[in-house]
C-alpha positions in Angstrom: 247.9 14.5 130.7 250.9 15.8 132.4 253.0 12.9 133.8 255.7 13.4 136.3 259.0 11.5 136.0 261.6 12.4 138.7 264.7 10.0 138.9 265.1 9.1 135.2 265.5 12.7 134.2 267.9 13.2 137.1 270.1 10.5 135.9 269.8 11.1 132.1 270.2 14.8 132.7 273.2 14.2 135.1 275.9 14.3 132.4 274.6 17.7 131.3 277.1 19.1 133.8 279.9 17.1 131.8 279.4 19.0 128.5 280.0 22.5 129.6 281.6 25.0 127.1 284.0 27.6 128.4 282.1 30.3 130.5 283.2 33.4 132.3 284.7 31.1 134.9 286.4 27.9 133.9 284.2 24.8 133.9 286.1 21.5 134.9 285.6 18.2 136.7 288.1 17.4 139.4 289.0 14.8 141.9 288.6 15.9 145.6 292.3 16.6 145.6 291.7 19.3 143.0 293.4 17.4 140.1 291.5 17.4 136.7 289.9 14.1 135.9 291.5 12.7 132.9 289.7 12.5 129.6 288.5 8.9 128.8 287.4 8.3 132.4 284.1 6.6 132.6 281.6 8.6 135.0 278.3 7.5 136.2 275.2 9.4 137.4 273.0 7.7 140.0 269.7 8.7 141.4 268.4 6.5 144.2 264.8 6.6 145.3 261.6 6.1 143.4 260.8 7.3 140.0 257.2 8.3 139.4 255.4 9.1 136.1 251.8 9.7 136.2 250.2 8.4 133.1 246.9 7.2 131.5 248.2 3.7 132.4 248.8 4.3 136.1 251.9 5.4 138.1 255.4 4.3 136.8 257.9 3.8 139.3 261.8 3.0 139.4 263.8 2.6 142.6 267.2 3.3 141.0 268.6 4.7 137.7 272.2 4.8 136.5 273.6 6.3 133.5 277.3 6.3 132.2 279.4 8.8 130.1 282.9 8.9 129.1 284.7 12.2 129.7 285.8 13.5 126.3 287.1 17.0 127.1 288.3 18.4 130.5 290.9 21.0 129.9 290.1 23.4 132.7 287.8 25.7 130.7 285.6 23.2 128.8 284.0 19.9 129.7 282.4 17.2 127.4 281.2 13.8 127.8 279.6 11.2 125.6 276.8 9.0 126.7 277.1 5.3 127.6 274.6 2.8 128.6 272.2 3.4 131.3 270.3 0.8 133.7 267.1 0.7 135.8 266.3 -1.3 138.8 262.7 -2.5 140.1 260.6 -0.6 137.6 256.8 -1.2 137.7 253.5 0.4 136.8 250.5 -0.4 139.1 252.4 -3.3 140.5 253.4 -4.9 137.1 256.9 -5.1 136.0 257.9 -2.3 133.6 260.8 -1.8 131.2 262.6 1.6 130.9 264.6 1.4 127.7 267.5 3.3 126.2 268.0 6.2 128.6 269.8 8.7 126.6 271.8 12.0 127.1 271.3 13.5 123.5 272.8 17.1 123.8 274.0 19.2 126.6 275.6 22.7 126.8 276.2 25.5 129.3 277.3 29.1 128.8 277.7 29.9 132.6 279.2 27.7 135.3 276.4 26.3 137.6 273.8 26.1 135.0 273.1 24.8 131.4 270.6 22.9 129.1 270.1 19.3 128.4 268.2 17.2 125.7 267.3 13.7 126.8 265.2 10.6 125.8 264.2 7.1 127.2 261.7 4.5 126.3 258.9 2.9 128.6 257.3 -0.5 127.7 253.8 -0.2 129.2 252.5 -3.8 130.1 249.4 -4.4 127.9 249.9 -1.0 126.4 252.0 1.0 124.1 255.8 1.5 123.8 256.4 5.1 124.8 259.5 7.1 123.4 259.8 10.3 125.5 262.0 13.0 124.3 262.6 16.7 125.2 264.9 19.4 126.6 265.4 21.3 129.9 267.8 22.8 132.3 270.0 21.8 135.1 271.9 23.6 137.8 274.7 22.8 140.3 276.4 24.6 143.1 280.0 25.4 142.5 281.7 23.2 143.5 279.6 20.0 143.9 279.1 16.3 143.0 275.5 16.7 142.4 273.4 18.3 139.7 269.7 19.2 139.9 267.4 18.8 137.0 264.7 21.5 136.7 261.1 20.3 136.0 261.4 19.4 132.2 258.6 18.5 129.8 259.0 15.3 127.7 256.7 14.4 125.0 255.7 11.1 123.5 253.7 10.5 120.2 252.2 7.2 121.7 251.8 8.2 125.4 251.5 12.0 125.7 253.6 14.1 128.2 255.9 13.6 131.3 257.5 16.1 133.5 260.9 15.0 135.1 263.0 16.7 137.8 265.3 15.9 140.6 269.1 15.4 141.7 271.8 13.1 140.5 275.3 12.3 142.1 278.3 12.0 139.9 281.2 9.8 140.5 283.8 7.6 138.6 282.7 4.1 137.9 284.7 2.9 140.6 282.9 4.9 143.1 285.3 7.9 143.5 283.6 11.3 143.9 284.2 14.0 141.3 283.7 17.7 141.9 282.0 19.9 139.1 283.4 23.6 139.2 
């Protein structure tokens, strides 16, 4: 059964834009003033709205998902980041509280400014059901320049729970709320 998961993928995949190898045009993360964001800066990707996952257990929903990353490389041609912890707010399945656990950015890459691939994972503890561990890979795009990335429909699989499809947009900023620009 195909399940749809929108916001979690958006946030987990958000940091795909921060691990972009050099391309024909330079990849970088800047402040609105045009200066490079220094390495070591903690960034966050946030998806506001509702998370939907259609499963055999019902519809899973989250209102907000946020995932952090530390900028590890940003030299004007190559951007890299390492994932930090993620949080979710107000998750439920069919009106019962639901825990989304360990959202992770596993790998990410790009060979061309404005698009790339991402591998991600997260857990979902289904009330009165199994613990699902979803994992998979997909693509992302972003307008150049932009503070928003778009995760294309991405299939994730779980041995205990089957498949989920994720997609959506995520806004990127520093942890103190300053906008950053992906170029």
